[in-house]
Each structure stands twice: as structure tokens, then as C-alpha cells.
C-alpha positions as CSV (number, residue, x, y, z in Angstrom):
1,M,11.6,-82.7,171.4
2,A,10.2,-79.3,170.2
3,C,11.8,-75.9,170.2
4,V,10.2,-72.5,169.7
5,L,12.2,-69.4,169.1
6,V,10.5,-66.3,170.5
7,T,11.8,-62.8,169.7
8,D,10.9,-60.1,172.3
9,A,10.2,-56.4,171.7
10,E,13.9,-55.7,172.1
11,G,14.9,-58.2,169.4
12,V,16.3,-60.8,171.9
13,V,15.6,-64.4,170.8
14,Q,14.6,-66.8,173.6
15,R,14.5,-70.5,173.0
16,Q,11.6,-72.5,174.5
17,V,12.2,-76.3,174.5
18,R,9.8,-79.0,175.5
19,S,9.6,-82.8,175.1
20,F,6.4,-84.5,174.0
21,G,5.4,-88.2,173.8
22,T,4.3,-89.9,170.6
23,M,0.8,-90.9,171.4
24,T,-2.1,-88.9,169.9
25,A,-2.8,-87.0,173.1
26,D,0.8,-86.0,173.3
27,L,0.9,-84.8,169.7
28,L,-2.3,-82.8,170.3
29,A,-0.6,-81.2,173.4
30,L,2.3,-80.3,171.1
31,S,-0.1,-78.7,168.6
32,D,-1.7,-76.7,171.4
33,W,1.7,-75.6,172.7
34,L,2.8,-74.4,169.3
35,S,-0.5,-72.6,168.9
36,E,0.0,-70.8,172.3
37,Y,3.2,-69.3,170.8
38,G,1.5,-68.5,167.5
39,V,3.8,-70.8,165.5
40,T,3.0,-70.7,161.8
41,Q,6.3,-72.1,160.3
42,I,7.4,-75.6,161.3
43,A,10.6,-77.5,160.3
44,L,10.1,-81.2,160.8
45,E,12.8,-83.8,160.6
46,S,11.7,-86.5,158.1
47,T,13.5,-89.6,159.4
48,G,11.9,-92.8,157.9
49,V,8.2,-92.8,158.4
50,Y,8.3,-91.5,162.0
51,W,7.4,-87.9,160.9
52,R,4.0,-88.8,159.4
53,P,1.9,-88.9,162.6
54,V,3.4,-85.6,163.8
55,F,2.8,-84.1,160.3
56,N,-0.8,-85.3,160.3
57,I,-1.6,-83.7,163.7
58,L,0.2,-80.4,163.1
59,E,-1.1,-79.9,159.6
60,D,-3.7,-77.2,159.4
61,E,-4.5,-74.1,157.3
62,A,-2.5,-71.8,159.7
63,R,0.8,-73.6,159.5
64,T,3.4,-74.3,156.9
65,I,5.4,-77.5,157.5
66,T,8.8,-78.0,155.9
67,L,10.2,-81.5,155.9
68,V,14.0,-81.5,156.3
69,H,16.4,-84.3,155.8
70,G,17.1,-86.3,158.9
71,R,20.8,-86.7,158.4
72,G,21.8,-83.2,159.3
73,K,22.6,-82.0,155.8
74,G,19.9,-79.4,155.8
75,Y,18.5,-80.7,152.6
76,W,14.8,-79.9,152.1
77,V,12.9,-82.9,150.8
78,G,9.5,-81.3,150.7
79,C,7.3,-78.4,151.7
80,A,3.6,-78.6,152.5
81,S,1.2,-76.0,153.3
82,A,-2.3,-77.1,154.2
83,C,-3.8,-73.9,152.8
84,D,-2.4,-74.3,149.2
85,T,-0.8,-77.7,148.8
86,P,-2.4,-81.1,149.6
87,A,-0.4,-83.1,152.1
88,Q,-0.2,-86.2,150.0
89,P,2.2,-84.8,147.3
90,A,4.6,-83.7,150.1
91,C,4.5,-87.1,151.7
92,Q,5.3,-88.7,148.3
93,M,8.2,-86.4,147.7
94,A,9.6,-87.3,151.1
95,D,9.4,-91.0,150.4
């Protein structure tokens, strides 16, 4: 499940929600969908190891991915930006 918040010229926020599968082609479709909206900031729930394939597909120099705790506490366990921070340290922090 992915959600993009879009603010129009009048300041009204609209929510776009879409479901994606977990296969590589599905995750690439997610990446394309996010690119269509110009998404540069991503919050990714980091439950277990399930976030890793999504992170690997979405990671690029134009996006900042923040890993957030999967138990609803809003606790940030790591932040990775492909342009200034290698992904591996963020992955280690989340473990």
C-alpha cells in the first residue's frame, strides 16, 4: 500500500492511495508511480526484513527514504539518502 499526498495550488491536500505487489516488476511500478508525482521524501515502515527489497528499488539520488518503526510509535530508526549516505549504514541501524 502506498500513499502520496498532493497539495494543489489552493493549498488543498489530496490523498492518492494505491496497492502494489511485492515482485520486482510491481516494485518498479511503485517507483514509476512515485516518480510521476515527483515524490522525493519517502517514509517506509521497517517491519522485520520486509522493507529491504522496497528500499533497494526506491533508493536513488533523487529520493530520501526514512525508515520508521513498524509498531506505530513513530520512532525513526534510520534515515538514508542515496545522494549523501550509503544505504548499508541505514540498513545496519534498522537491524
